C-alpha positions in Angstrom: 25.3 4.3 46.7 22.0 6.0 46.7 20.5 6.3 43.7 18.0 8.5 44.4 20.4 11.2 45.2 22.1 10.7 42.5 19.5 11.4 40.2 19.0 14.1 42.0 22.4 15.7 41.1 24.3 14.9 43.8 27.9 14.0 44.5 26.2 10.7 46.2 26.6 9.4 42.7 30.4 8.4 43.5 30.0 7.1 47.0 31.0 4.0 48.2 28.5 0.9 49.0 27.7 -0.3 52.4 29.9 -3.4 53.6 28.1 -7.1 53.8 29.4 -10.4 54.7 30.7 -11.7 51.3 32.6 -9.9 48.5 32.3 -11.5 45.0 33.6 -10.3 41.7 30.7 -9.0 39.3 31.4 -12.4 36.9 31.4 -14.5 40.0 27.9 -12.9 41.5 26.3 -13.4 38.2 27.1 -17.0 37.7 26.0 -18.3 41.0 22.9 -16.0 41.0 22.0 -17.7 37.6 22.7 -21.0 38.5 20.7 -21.3 41.4 17.7 -19.5 39.8 17.9 -21.9 36.9 18.6 -25.3 39.1 16.7 -24.1 42.0 15.0 -27.7 42.4 18.0 -29.4 40.9 21.2 -29.4 43.0 22.4 -30.7 46.3 24.4 -28.9 48.6 27.5 -31.2 48.0 27.1 -30.2 43.9 26.5 -26.4 44.3 29.6 -26.3 46.8 31.7 -27.7 44.8 31.0 -26.2 41.7 31.5 -22.8 43.3 34.1 -23.5 45.9 32.3 -22.0 48.6 30.4 -23.0 51.7 26.8 -23.6 52.5 26.6 -20.3 54.6 28.4 -18.5 52.0 26.4 -19.2 49.0 22.8 -19.0 51.4 24.5 -15.1 52.0 24.1 -14.7 47.8 21.5 -16.4 47.4 19.8 -13.7 49.4 21.8 -10.8 48.3 24.0 -10.5 51.5 26.7 -9.5 49.4 29.0 -6.9 48.0 29.4 -7.0 44.5 33.3 -5.9 43.6 32.6 -4.1 40.3 35.9 -3.4 38.1 36.7 0.3 39.4 38.6 3.4 37.6 39.2 6.8 38.5 36.9 9.4 37.9 38.3 13.4 38.1 36.7 16.4 38.3 36.7 19.4 35.9 38.9 20.8 34.4 40.8 18.3 31.8 44.0 19.7 33.2 43.1 18.0 36.8 45.0 14.7 36.4 45.0 14.5 40.4 41.7 11.5 40.7 38.8 12.7 43.1 38.0 9.0 43.6 37.3 5.5 42.4 33.9 4.2 40.7 32.2 1.8 39.0 29.9 1.4 35.8 26.9 1.2 38.2 28.2 4.7 39.8 28.6 6.5 36.4 25.4 5.1 35.1 23.5 7.0 37.8 25.1 10.3 37.3 24.8 9.9 33.4 21.5 9.1 33.7 20.4 11.5 36.5 20.4 15.4 36.7 23.8 15.9 37.7 25.5 16.2 34.5 22.2 17.8 32.3 22.4 21.5 32.5 26.5 21.5 31.4 25.5 19.3 28.4 22.6 21.4 27.4 24.8 24.6 28.0 27.7 22.8 25.9 25.2 21.5 23.3 23.4 25.2 22.8 27.1 26.7 22.1 28.2 27.6 18.4 31.3 25.9 17.2 34.3 27.8 17.9 37.4 28.4 20.6 34.7 29.3 23.3 33.0 25.7 22.8 36.2 23.7 23.0 37.4 25.9 26.0 34.0 25.2 28.3 34.3 21.1 27.1 38.4 21.3 28.6 36.8 23.4 31.9 33.6 22.2 32.6 33.3 18.3 31.9 34.3 15.8 34.5 36.4 12.8 33.1 37.1 9.2 34.1 40.1 6.8 32.8 38.1 3.8 31.8 41.4 1.6 31.5 42.0 1.6 35.5 42.5 3.3 38.6 45.7 5.9 38.5 47.6 7.8 41.2 47.7 10.4 38.9 46.4 10.5 35.1 49.3 9.1 33.1 50.7 5.4 32.0 53.3 5.2 34.6 50.8 6.2 37.2 48.7 3.2 36.5 47.8 1.0 39.9 45.1 -1.2 38.4 44.0 -1.9 35.5 40.0 -2.5 35.1 39.7 -4.4 32.3 37.6 -1.9 30.6 38.5 0.1 27.2 36.6 3.2 25.9 36.1 3.4 22.0 35.4 6.7 20.9 33.4 7.3 17.7 33.2 11.5 16.7 30.3 13.0 14.3 28.7 9.3 13.9 25.8 9.4 10.8 22.7 8.3 11.8 23.5 7.7 15.9 20.9 5.7 17.3 21.2 3.1 14.6 24.7 2.7 14.9 24.1 2.4 18.9 22.0 -0.4 18.4 24.1 -2.2 16.0 26.7 -2.2 18.5 24.7 -3.1 22.0 23.4 -5.9 19.3 26.9 -7.3 18.4 27.7 -10.3 20.8 31.1 -10.5 20.1 31.5 -7.0 21.4 29.4 -7.6 24.6 29.0 -3.6 25.1 29.2 -2.8 28.9 28.3 0.8 28.5 27.6 3.0 25.5 26.4 6.9 26.0 26.1 9.3 23.7 29.3 12.0 24.0 29.3 15.9 25.4 28.3 16.9 21.4 25.7 14.9 20.9 26.6 13.5 17.4 29.2 11.0 18.7 29.4 7.4 21.1 31.7 6.1 23.3 31.3 2.5 24.1 33.0 0.8 26.8 34.1 -3.0 26.6 35.6 -5.7 28.7 38.8 -7.8 28.2 37.5 -11.1 29.1 40.9 -12.7 28.0 43.0 -10.5 30.4 45.4 -9.7 27.1 47.6 -6.7 27.3 45.6 -3.8 27.2 47.3 -2.3 23.6 46.6 -5.8 22.3 43.2 -5.8 23.0 42.0 -2.2 21.9 44.2 -2.7 18.5 42.1 -5.9 17.8 38.5 -4.3 18.6 39.6 -1.6 16.4 40.2 -4.1 13.4 37.2 -5.8 14.4 35.3 -2.5 14.4 36.8 -0.8 10.8 36.1 -4.9 9.2 32.4 -5.0 10.0 31.2 -1.3 10.7 33.1 0.5 7.7 30.6 3.3 7.1 30.4 4.4 10.8 33.6 4.5 12.1 35.6 6.7 9.8 35.7 9.1 12.7 36.7 6.9 15.6 39.1 8.8 17.9 42.0 6.2 18.0 44.1 8.2 20.9 41.7 6.0 23.2 44.5 3.7 22.5 46.6 5.2 25.3 45.6 3.5 28.3 45.7 6.9 30.7 43.6 8.7 27.9 40.7 10.3 30.0 36.9 10.4 28.5 34.3 13.3 29.6 31.1 12.9 31.2 27.8 14.3 30.2 24.0 13.6 30.6 22.1 10.9 28.7 18.9 9.7 30.0 19.4 6.9 27.0 22.8 5.8 29.0 22.7 1.8 28.0 24.6 -0.4 30.7 24.4 -4.2 30.6 21.2 -5.0 32.3 23.2 -7.7 34.7 25.2 -4.9 36.0 21.9 -3.3 37.7 20.2 -6.7 38.3 23.4 -7.9 40.6 23.8 -4.4 42.1 19.5 -4.3 42.8 20.1 -7.8 44.5 23.1 -7.2 46.7 21.2 -3.7 48.0 18.0 -5.4 49.0 
């Protein structure tokens, strides 16, 4: 994937990355990179091989950045929202480059400049691309689920003091926010979390919802609970201040060197 092209507004935001010698999960790549950096002078070959169940050549590849990160993927759909056939399977890093670049800038500005009403609602349905964060689908319906990503999106509408709420959520270590961006309306938030415990999707969603209602009562009065549907789609828009967990970009950048 070419970040520069993505930020210039091309479809390259959703192109695949080049292949490398070693393929790692996001979590494994992070743990090995961090462990090597923190313990560079304090481990033997045998110790690190046992710890990560990998050979020295594999670990050398990882240390030198010669690996491909196997990020969780989810389905990406072109507008309109009635389109239920995915165009591609993408990652958070790819989505981040498109959201923070110029690809969705014009359509987002046009939408926010419109007066509320039926015309604006129709514009949203027909002009914004969308994604199913929960996983990859053959078609956008629950019985066409191919693979769960581990992600779940929480949609907050008409949030008072958006920036304050955004910062509170990002700072909450119990949530461990993976991505956060402002909704097309400009007064809502889309928060993406990861189900590290691999609990059933609906159980994970309801547990987080209970936590949010207990700890952020003043902010979550207008949470859209329709996102508890595993096949629920989420509109993508421009947000230059989109947050992504820093380790995603750190590991991706190392793997591109």
